[in-house]
N, C-alpha and C positions, 0 to 999 in steps of 0.2 A: 444901571443894571441891578445887581443884587447886593450892593454894598450895605444896604440897610437891613438885610435879613438878620444880621446879628450886630446890633448897634453898639454893643459893649465890647466886642472882640477887636483885637488888633489885626490889621491886615498883614499878610506875609508875602515875601518874594521867594518863589520857589527856586530861583536861581541862586539864592544865598545859602542853600543847603539846610541842614538841620543842626542848629547850634546846640541842641540838647539831645544829640544822638545817644543811643544806648551803648555805643561802643562796638567793638569788633564782635562779629557773629560768634557765639559760643554757647555751649550748653548752659541753660539758665540755672542760676542758683536759686533754689526754693527759698521763699521768704524774703527775697530782695526785689524791690520794685525797680522798674526801669529808670526812674528819675531820682533814686535815693540821694545821689551826690548833688544833683542840680536843684532839688527842691520838690515840693508837692506837685504832682501832675494835676491837671484840671479835673480829669475823671480817672478814678482807679478802682478796680475790683481787686482787692488785695488778699492773697492767701485763701482763695475761695475753695471750700470743700462742700459738696452737696450734690443732690440729685432731685428727682421728681417724686413728690409724695413720700411714701414709706419705702420706696425702692432703693437700690444700691447707689452709692456715690458715683457720679459720673466725672465730677471735677475733683482734683486732688491737689490741694495747696497751689492753686492756679492764680497767677497774677497777670492782669491785663490793664494797661494804662494808655491814656492819650492826652496830649497837651494842646493848648490853644493853637489853632491853625494847622495842626498836624493831621495827616492821614495815617491811621494805625490799622494794619491788616492782620487778621487772624487766619492762618492757613494750617493745613495738615491733612492727613488721610481721612477717608470716610470713617465716621464713628469716633473721631478723635475728641469730640466734645466742643467743637468750634461754636456752633449755634447755641449750645447749652451754656457756654461761657458768656456769650452776649446776653442771653436771656437771664442769666444770674445777675449780671450788672444792671439789667432793667427791672429786676425784682420779680421775675416770673417763676422763680423757684426759691425755696427756703435754703439758706446757707446753714450748714451745721457748724462751719468755722469760717472765719474771714469777715471782711466788711467791705462796703462800697462807699466811696466818698466823692462828692461832686463839689468842685470849687471850695474845697476845704471842709465841707459839711458832711457829717456821717448820715447817709440816707439808707442804711442797711435795713431799717425797720419799715421803710415807706413802701406803699403799694405802687404798682406800675402807674396808676392814675395820678398819684401824688408826685411821682417822679416826672411825669409829663409836665405837671404844674411847676415843678422846680426847674424845668428847662431841658428835659431829655426828649428828643424826637427819635422814634423807633419805627423802622420799616421792616416788617416781617417778610420772609421769603414768599409765602403764599397767602391768599385771601387778604391782600393788602389794599384792595380798592372796593368801592361799592359799584358793582357792575350794572345795576339797574339805574344808577344816577348818571347825570351828565358829567363831563369833565369838570365844569365849573362848580357844580354841586359838590363833587368830591373835594375840591379845594376849599369850598365854604365849610364843609364838615371838618376839615383840618383846623379851622380857626375857632372851634367850639369853645375853647377856654378864654377867648379874647373878648373884650368889651369895647375895644377901640375900632377905628375905621380900618377894615381889612383890605380895602381896594388897592392901596399902594403896594402892599405885599403881593397881592394877586398879579398886579402888573409886573412885578419883579420876577415872579414865577413864569409868566408868559414870555418875558425877555430871556430867561434862562432856557426855557423849553418852547421855542416858537411854534412847534407843531401843536402844542396844547391850546394856544390861542386860536389856531385855525379850526381846531376840533372842539372848542369849548362847549358847544351846544349839543355835541354828539354823545350818545350813551358810552360810558367808559367800557362796557362789556363788548363793544364793537371794535375796540382798538387792537392793534398788534401787541405782542408781548412786550416789546421795547417801549412802546407808547404807554402801556399800562404801568410799567416801572417808573416812567417819568411822572405819571399822575401820582403814584404812591410817594415818590420822593418829594414832589411838589406839595402834596398834602401835609407831609411831615414838616416841611419848611414853613407852612402857613402858621404854625405855632410860634414862629420866630425862636427856634430852639437855641439853647446854649451849646448843645452837642447833638450830633446826628449819628444814629446807629443804623447800619444797613446790613441785613442778613441776606447774603447771596444776591446782590442787586442785578447781576448779569446772568442769572440762571436761565437757561433756555433761550437766550437771544443769540443772534448771529454775531460773528466777529466784528462786523462793521458797527452794529448797534452797541456792542460792548465797548468799543473804542469811544463812541460818542458819549455813552454814559460815564465812562471814566473821565473824559474831558470835562463834563459838567460837574462831576464830583470834585475835580481839582479846582474848578472855578468857585464852588461853594467854599472849599477849604481856604481859598485865597481871601475870603472875607473875614477869616479868623475863626470860623466855626470848626471845632474839632470833629473829626469823622472817624468812627470806629466801624470797621467793615469786616464781615466774614466773606471769604471768597474761595470757590473751588478752582477758579482760573488763577492759580497761585503765581505763576510767572508774571502774567500781565499785571496782577494786583501789586506785586512787590515792586514792579517798575515804577509805580506812582507813589509808593508808600514812603513816608518819612521813617516809619517804625514798623517792624514786623514781629509777629509771634508765631512760632510753629508749635502746635499742640500735638501731643501723642498720648492717647489713652487718658485724656483729661489733665495732663500735666504739661508744664512748660518744658519743651525740649530744647528750643533754640530761640534766641531773640537778638535783634540787631536792627540797623537801618535796612531799608529795602535793598539797597545796593550791596550791603555786606552779606545779607542772606543769599542774594542771587549769586554772589561770588564764592560762597562757602562750599567747598567740595562735598562735604557730607550732606548738606541740605540739598544741593543739586542732585546728588546721586539718589538720595532717599525719597525726595518729595517733588523734584522738578524734572525728573526723567533724564538725568545726566547732564 
């Protein structure tokens, strides 16, 4: 299957829980990362403050982190800065304060292209496939930074998303919304990323397709690849999350394991509909 997508990551057993959980769901303390006591997270955007261009700050001392094999989910109301936080981690906006570290290396000054070369895979919410190209051509485009044989990885993608094998010679623009998202995720995985970042991967898809995409996301995380995900379907996302961040107005409001946030009365009342 996909065990070789991340050859340097350790596999995980979801049934074992999260040995480095962030603790009980509680209002986040600014300036404290989720893994302060347990050591350096694999990817962390720490104390991030910034916005787009010369505009006002959207993020305010925001910290987001994910460790190997974890699924970390960013949730919150519309306009809370969720996607902006992910884009900041990926280098798509300048930080006025804070830093981003990947596997212990400070990458704050790197461009998004350089971050991809360092091992970051990013799937934006929209415009994330080449609609005029076939499915297979889209996957080939995902391997643009590689010089080795990409065919084994492509086979792993087809094992992960069997429908893509069936439609590999079909124009990606003719696919359903859920199938397009599979192409987008598959293309990001073709880089053999060290960490995978997904911005609203289930936006606009049916509940059945959403469940299928979440199953595949879990399967990728089992290979050891950390996954950082922004999701509007907060309840469903937190159900599969090892770690969750609730953002409000660009600030950390709550953090905890997915189960802790789902059980927290204030989080349920304010963000999950009771």
